[in-house]
NUTOR-913362 format. One record per residue (C-alpha): chain; x, y, z. Coordinates in Angstrom, 1 decimal. Layout:
N
PT chain      u      v      w
PT     A      X      Y      Z
...
***
This chain:
207
PT chain      u      v      w
PT     A  134.4  172.6  -98.2
PT     A  132.0  171.0 -100.0
PT     A  129.4  169.0  -98.1
PT     A  129.1  165.2  -98.9
PT     A  125.7  163.3  -99.7
PT     A  127.1  160.3  -97.7
PT     A  125.5  161.1  -94.3
PT     A  122.0  161.4  -96.3
PT     A  122.9  157.9  -98.0
PT     A  123.6  156.6  -94.8
PT     A  120.4  157.8  -93.1
PT     A  118.6  156.4  -95.8
PT     A  120.2  153.0  -95.5
PT     A  119.4  152.9  -91.9
PT     A  115.9  153.8  -92.2
PT     A  115.4  151.0  -95.1
PT     A  112.5  148.4  -94.2
PT     A  114.6  145.6  -95.1
PT     A  118.3  144.7  -94.6
PT     A  120.7  146.7  -96.7
PT     A  124.5  145.7  -96.4
PT     A  127.4  148.4  -97.0
PT     A  130.5  146.7  -98.6
PT     A  133.5  148.4  -97.6
PT     A  135.6  150.4 -100.1
PT     A  138.9  150.3 -101.0
PT     A  140.3  153.8 -100.9
PT     A  142.7  153.4 -104.0
PT     A  139.7  151.8 -106.0
PT     A  137.3  154.4 -104.8
PT     A  139.5  157.4 -105.8
PT     A  140.3  155.8 -109.2
PT     A  136.7  155.1 -110.0
PT     A  135.6  158.8 -108.9
PT     A  138.1  160.1 -110.9
PT     A  137.1  158.1 -113.9
PT     A  133.5  159.3 -113.6
PT     A  134.4  162.8 -112.7
PT     A  131.9  163.0 -109.9
PT     A  131.9  164.9 -106.7
PT     A  130.6  163.1 -103.4
PT     A  127.9  165.8 -103.2
PT     A  125.8  163.6 -105.6
PT     A  124.4  160.4 -104.2
PT     A  126.1  158.7 -106.9
PT     A  129.6  160.3 -105.9
PT     A  129.1  159.5 -102.6
PT     A  128.2  155.8 -103.1
PT     A  131.0  155.1 -105.4
PT     A  133.7  157.0 -103.1
PT     A  132.3  155.2 -100.0
PT     A  131.4  151.9 -100.7
PT     A  132.4  148.6 -102.7
PT     A  128.3  148.6 -103.2
PT     A  125.2  147.9 -101.5
PT     A  123.3  144.6 -101.2
PT     A  119.7  145.7 -100.9
PT     A  116.9  143.8  -99.5
PT     A  118.8  140.5  -98.7
PT     A  121.0  141.0 -101.8
PT     A  118.2  141.0 -104.1
PT     A  119.5  144.1 -105.7
PT     A  123.1  145.0 -106.1
PT     A  124.0  148.6 -106.0
PT     A  127.4  149.3 -107.9
PT     A  129.9  151.2 -106.1
PT     A  133.9  150.9 -106.3
PT     A  133.5  147.2 -106.5
PT     A  134.2  144.6 -103.7
PT     A  135.5  141.3 -103.7
PT     A  133.4  139.5 -106.9
PT     A  131.0  142.5 -107.0
PT     A  132.4  144.4 -110.1
PT     A  133.2  148.2 -109.9
PT     A  131.1  150.6 -111.7
PT     A  133.5  151.9 -114.1
PT     A  134.3  148.4 -115.4
PT     A  130.5  148.0 -116.0
PT     A  130.2  151.3 -118.1
PT     A  129.9  152.0 -121.8
PT     A  131.4  155.2 -122.2
PT     A  130.7  155.3 -125.9
PT     A  127.0  154.8 -125.6
PT     A  126.5  157.0 -122.5
PT     A  125.3  154.2 -120.6
PT     A  126.2  153.5 -116.8
PT     A  125.1  150.6 -115.1
PT     A  124.4  151.2 -111.5
PT     A  122.8  147.8 -110.3
PT     A  121.7  144.4 -110.9
PT     A  119.1  142.2 -109.5
PT     A  119.4  138.5 -108.8
PT     A  117.1  137.6 -111.9
PT     A  119.5  139.2 -114.3
PT     A  117.8  142.4 -114.5
PT     A  119.9  145.4 -115.0
PT     A  119.7  149.0 -114.2
PT     A  121.3  151.9 -116.0
PT     A  121.7  155.6 -115.7
PT     A  121.4  157.3 -119.2
PT     A  120.7  160.5 -121.0
PT     A  118.2  159.7 -123.9
PT     A  118.0  162.9 -125.5
PT     A  120.5  165.7 -125.5
PT     A  119.7  168.4 -122.9
PT     A  117.5  166.1 -121.0
PT     A  118.3  165.1 -117.1
PT     A  119.6  161.6 -117.3
PT     A  117.5  158.9 -115.5
PT     A  117.5  155.4 -114.8
PT     A  116.3  152.6 -116.9
PT     A  115.6  148.9 -116.2
PT     A  115.9  146.0 -118.5
PT     A  113.7  143.1 -116.9
PT     A  114.0  139.3 -117.8
PT     A  110.2  139.2 -117.6
PT     A  109.6  141.3 -120.7
PT     A  113.1  141.9 -122.3
PT     A  112.4  145.3 -122.8
PT     A  113.9  148.7 -121.3
PT     A  111.5  151.0 -118.7
PT     A  112.4  154.3 -117.9
PT     A  111.9  154.8 -114.2
PT     A  112.0  158.5 -115.1
PT     A  114.1  158.9 -111.6
PT     A  117.5  160.5 -111.4
PT     A  120.0  158.5 -109.7
PT     A  119.5  160.0 -106.1
PT     A  115.8  159.5 -106.5
PT     A  116.1  155.9 -107.7
PT     A  118.5  155.2 -104.8
PT     A  116.6  156.8 -102.5
PT     A  113.2  154.9 -103.5
PT     A  114.5  151.5 -103.4
PT     A  115.9  152.4  -99.7
PT     A  112.7  153.3  -98.8
PT     A  110.9  150.1  -99.8
PT     A  109.8  150.4 -103.4
PT     A  111.5  146.9 -104.2
PT     A  108.5  145.4 -102.7
PT     A  106.0  146.5 -105.2
PT     A  108.7  146.5 -108.2
PT     A  109.1  142.8 -107.8
PT     A  105.6  141.7 -106.6
PT     A  105.3  139.3 -109.3
PT     A  109.0  138.1 -109.4
PT     A  109.3  136.4 -106.3
PT     A  108.6  133.2 -104.7
PT     A  108.1  131.8 -100.9
PT     A  111.4  131.4  -99.4
PT     A  113.2  133.7 -101.7
PT     A  115.1  135.7  -98.9
PT     A  116.9  132.5  -97.9
PT     A  117.6  131.6 -101.5
PT     A  119.1  134.7 -102.4
PT     A  121.3  134.9  -99.3
PT     A  123.1  131.7 -100.2
PT     A  124.2  133.2 -103.5
PT     A  127.4  134.9 -104.3
PT     A  127.5  138.5 -104.8
PT     A  128.7  137.9 -108.5
PT     A  125.8  135.3 -108.9
PT     A  122.0  135.4 -110.0
PT     A  119.5  132.9 -110.6
PT     A  119.0  131.5 -114.0
PT     A  115.3  130.6 -114.3
PT     A  113.7  127.7 -116.5
PT     A  111.4  128.3 -118.2
PT     A  112.6  131.6 -118.6
PT     A  110.5  134.6 -116.9
PT     A  109.5  136.2 -120.3
PT     A  107.7  132.9 -121.5
PT     A  104.1  132.0 -120.3
PT     A  105.5  128.8 -118.8
PT     A  107.9  130.7 -116.8
PT     A  105.8  133.6 -115.4
PT     A  105.1  131.8 -112.0
PT     A  108.6  132.0 -110.3
PT     A  107.4  129.4 -107.6
PT     A  106.8  126.9 -110.1
PT     A  110.2  127.2 -112.2
PT     A  113.7  125.7 -112.0
PT     A  116.5  128.0 -110.4
PT     A  119.9  127.7 -110.6
PT     A  122.8  129.9 -109.4
PT     A  125.1  131.2 -112.5
PT     A  127.6  134.1 -112.9
PT     A  125.8  137.3 -112.9
PT     A  127.6  138.5 -116.0
PT     A  126.7  135.1 -118.0
PT     A  123.2  135.8 -116.7
PT     A  122.8  139.2 -118.0
PT     A  124.1  138.3 -121.4
PT     A  121.8  135.6 -121.7
PT     A  118.9  137.7 -121.6
PT     A  120.3  140.7 -123.7
PT     A  120.8  137.7 -126.4
PT     A  117.5  136.7 -126.1
PT     A  116.0  140.0 -126.6
PT     A  118.1  140.5 -129.8
PT     A  116.9  137.3 -131.2
PT     A  113.3  138.3 -130.3
PT     A  113.9  141.6 -132.2
PT     A  113.4  143.9 -128.8
PT     A  115.0  147.0 -128.5
PT     A  118.5  147.3 -126.4
PT     A  120.2  150.1 -125.1
***
């Protein structure tokens, strides 16, 4: 029998330096998503999709997608199969993590679209490497300039389908200090769409 990677994921969750909530999986939805993606639980991605509705990492700052839970979408509905783009997570500011193969014959890596620069950054990590890194504490440095005093409480009050609309936006000079901006909870889909629209209007490349 093939060995599942789920125990490895659980061990990483347990050792995380900040809170990580494992959302329960609906068996039928998990099976449907796993079959749609054609992945095995031997991989970290397959294990997460088969065993969780998603992961809320670091007080819910990052939402890692699984088979879906309540108002958190499942990973399949967020996929762009024609473009070969698999969205694997979001952050509360409207940032997006996607797993994509940029060139034929190359290993797929996770890329991040950030609301502070409206650009895509190749994190040069496969899915398992990326998830393991954020469970080991990489979010502290990654978001060092995008957090404000008391953010943990603010994020904890959000719904899992919500993020913070920031004004002035963080890609502007006036909005670069997130402790001095206005923040409003809005649907995550609306927030992500706003930043991608802004990137197109400013001529930034999009996936």
